[in-house]
N, C-alpha and C positions, 0 to 999 in steps of 0.2 A: 394559803395566799402568799404571794411573793412579797418579801420584805425589802425595803429600800433604805439606804443609809447615806448620810452625808459624810464622805470620806475626808474632805478638806474644804476649807473656806478662807478666802483672802479678801482684803479690802484696801482700797486707796480712797481716802476721804479727808475730812477735816482733821482726823486723828493721825498719829504717826503711821505712815504707810507700811503695809505688809507686816503688821505687828499687832499684838494684843496688849500693847503697853497701856491702852486706854482703860483697861480693867483696873490698873493700880493708879495710874496718873493721867487722867483724861485731859485733853486740850479743851479749853473753854473759848468759845468765839462769841464776842459781843456785837460784832458788826451785823448789819441786816443781811448780808450775803458775803460769801468768801469762796475762793477757789480751793480745790483739794491740795493736800500736801503731796507732791510727787516724789517718788524715790529717784535715785540716780539711774536713769534708764540705760546708761552706758554699760552697766553690769550685765545687761541682757541683750541689748541691741547694738548693732554696728552704727557707726557715725552716719552712714548713708540712710539706714532705716530710721534712725532717730530724727533726721532732718525731713524725711519724706512723709512720715506718719504724723497725723494730728494727735493732740493730747489724749483725747478719748480712746483712740485706737491703741496708743502706747500703754495706757492704763489697763485696758482690757487684756492686751497681749501679755504684759509683764505679770499681771496677777495670775493669768493662766499658766505661764511658764514657771512661776514660782510653785504652783500646785504640781506641775509635771515633775519638777525637781524633787519635791517632797514625797510624792507617791509613786513615781515611776510609770504612771499611766500616760503614755505618750500619744496614743491615738484613740480618743474617746469615740464611742459609737454614735453619739448624738451631741449637737450643740444647739442650745435653745437660749435665745437672748431676748431680754425685754428692754425697751428704751422709750422714753417719752417722745423726743423729737430728733433722736439720732445725733449726727455730727454737726452741731450747731455752728461751731467756729468756721468750718469749711463752707457751710451753707451761707453764712453771713458774708464770707469773702466773695462767693459767687455773686450774690445780690449786689454787694457794693461795687464790684467790677462792672456789672451790667448797668448800674445806675451812672457810674462815673465815666466809663469808657465804651459802653455799648457791647454788642455781642462778639466783636472781633477779637477781644483780648481775654476771653475766659480761659482759665487754666484747666486743662483736662484732669490734672491731678486733684484739684479741689473738687471738681465735679464728681469724679469717681469715688472720692472719700466723703461725699456729702449724703449719700443715701442711707436709709435706716439699716439695711441689711449688710452694709459694709463691715460692721463689727463682727458679726457671725462668720462672714466669708473669710475675713482675715484670720480669725482663730482657726478655721478649718484648714486654710492654706498652710499656716505655720505648724500645725500638728499633723498634717497630711491625713486629715480625717475626711473620708469620702462618703460618710453616712448621712443620717438625718440632720438637716440644718434649717433652722427657722427663726424668724424675728417677729416679735409682737410689739405693737405700738398702740397701747390702749390706756394712756395716761397713768393713773395711780395703780392700775391692775396689770401693767405691762409685764412686770417680773412675775407676778402670781400666775398669769396665764402661761408664761414660758415654763414655770415650774410644774404647772398642771399638765402641760403637754409632755414633758419628760416623764412625769409620774405615770401617765397613761401608756407611754411607750414601754416602760418597765412592766406594768401590769399585763400588757399584751405579750410579753416575752420577746419583744423585738430587739432590745438592747440590754447591755450589762453595765455600761458606764455612760454618764452624760455630764456635760458641762452646762451649767445654768448660770446666767449672769444678768445683772442689771446695770446699765450704763447711761449716764447723761452728763452733758456739759452745761455750764451756766455762764453766759457773758453779761456784760453790763446792760446791753440793749435787751437781751432776753429777760433779764431780771426785771427791767422796767415794764416790759409787756406783761409778765406774770403778776407784777404788782398792780397794774391797771385792771386786770380782770379779777383781782382779789384773791389770787392763789397764794401769793407771798406778801410779806410786808405788813400784815395786820398788827395792831397794837398787842404787845405781849407775845407775839409769835417768835419762835426760834429762828435761827439763820437759814436763809436759802443756801443751797449747796449743790455741789456736783456729786455724782455717784459712780462708783466702780466697785462692785462686789461680785465675786465669782465663787461658785460652789461646784464641787465634784460629787456627783451622786453615783452610787454603785449598789449592786445587789449582794456584795460580799461584806460581811460585818468586820473583817479583819482591819484593825487600826482605825475604825470609824470614829468620828467625833460623836455621833448620835444617830438615832433612827428617825427617819421621816415616817411617822406612824399613821398619818392621815391627812387628807386635804379636801376641802370643799370650797367651791366658789358659787355664790348666789347672786341673782339679779332681782332687785326690788323685793326682797323678802319682807313679809310681815313679821311681827313678833313671834307668832306661832311657828312660822317657817324657820326662823333663826333658832328658836328653841329646839325644834325637831332636828335640824341639821347638826346642832351642837351635840344633842343626845346620841345621834347616830355615829358621829365622828368619834366620840368618847367611847360609846358602846362597842364599836368594832375593834377598838384598841384595848378594851377591858379596863378603862380608866374611869374612876368616879369623879364627879365634878369637884367634890371637896378634897380629892387627893391631888389635884393639880398643884404644882409647886409655884406657879405664877402664870399670869396672862400678860403677854407682851403686846402693847397697843401702839398705835401710831399717833398718840397725842403729841402736839407740837406747840401748844400755847395759843393756837387759833381757836377762839371760842366756839364758832360754828362747827369746826372739825371735831374738837374734843368732846362736844356734847353727845355725839353719837357713841363714842367709846364709853363715856361715863354712864350713859343709860344702859348700854349693853352689859357692862360689868356689874352695875348695881342690880339689874333685874335677873341676870342669868348666872352670875358668878360672885355672889356676895360672900365675903370672907376670904376670897382668893387674892393674894398679893398682886398688885398691879405694877407692871414695869413699863418703861419707855426707853427710847433710844435716839429719837430725832433731835433732842437737845445736844447730843454729842456728835451726830453724823449729819445733821441738817435735814431740810425738807427739799425733796425733788420728786419728780414723777416716779423714779425708780428707787427712792430711799427705802421702800419696803423690802428691798433685797438685803438690807442690813439687819432686818429682824431675824431671819434664820441664821445669818452669820453670827450675830450676838448670842442667840439662844444656843447654837451648837457649841460655841466655846464655853459658855456657862455650864452646860451639861457635861461637857468633856472634862472641865477642870473641877467640877463639883462645887462651884461657888457662884453666887450672884452678887456682883459688886453693889454696894449701897448706892452708888451713883445712878443705878438704873431704877431704883425704887421710886414710885410716885404714889400718892394716896396715903392713907393712914394705916392700912393693914400691914403689920410687920411680916418680915420673911419668916418662913418656918425653919425649925431646927433641922440640921442635917443637910446633906448634899441634895440639890434639886434632881428630881427624877423625871418629871414631865412638865413641859411648857407649852401653853396654847398661844399661838400667834394670831392676832386679829388685825386685818387691814380693811379699810372701807373708803369709798369715794362718795361724798354727799349723801350718805345713807342709802344709796341705790345699789352699789356694787359692794359685795362683801367677800372676804377671803378668810377662811379658817384653816390653820395648819397646826398639827400636833407633832411635837418633837419629843422623843423619849431617850433617856440615857441608855447606853449599852454597856455600862460599867459592870463587869462581872459575867457578861454573857460570852 
């Protein structure tokens, strides 16, 4: 069976951008929502490009260009992107112009940069990648589905490298809407945030951060189906449940959301240390993209920062070897990912 690896992973978020400084000195955000910390885009983009491109496009492009510089993979075989609602800033600009000035003054640039697949298209143009290119917009599973698509392309032997990313913007009006529907802003919930996380997958283990050893996505599974899916995922990778170094969940302080994760870990993975990441990177539709980013760097460095630990089960001695990533939406849609260390291979 073909093995798949995460070669590189970069983020622009509430934390210091394009850096793993959060592992030693994380940034804490107490506000209900906050924008991402942007790097100096002038180091990668010309003045014209920087003016023309929206923030979400610059974040996606710069995180990918950083990976290209580090790995030398200039033309990935596939680009798979997940996004909740795409380029919200430009979408709002179009709607505001329509409301205030009618249809005669709409900027074509804002329109072209407002569609969901603009991000994946831009990445392909700048890397001159003419292969597989797709965008998924399925709320909290947007990134997971993009990752699954890339996984299937590898398994079928169609590609050798793939860029997979999760990107979202959050404006004041967008936050207000998400709060009205109860997605953000609940009592005790962590901050709402923007997302920009990019992974480079490859079938070559050289210089890899970790191995993507397994992936499952389920819709409306019962307890028995979740149990069976977890057993198959771990069984195919030759990993015992009690051998897991930790389970990375999407808990964020929202009681209804966290209850599903708590029930999952209590019933299926008792005794396994529970980790979280949204308190550092915030909640958004594509925040789950930070889970493999976080897990990959933990496995590569051989350490799990204490700031990631939640629950009462202590971390195990030694370097982490396997991490299970769990993401869900209202208990209906579930994603299970297994990441494994490649140290020594």
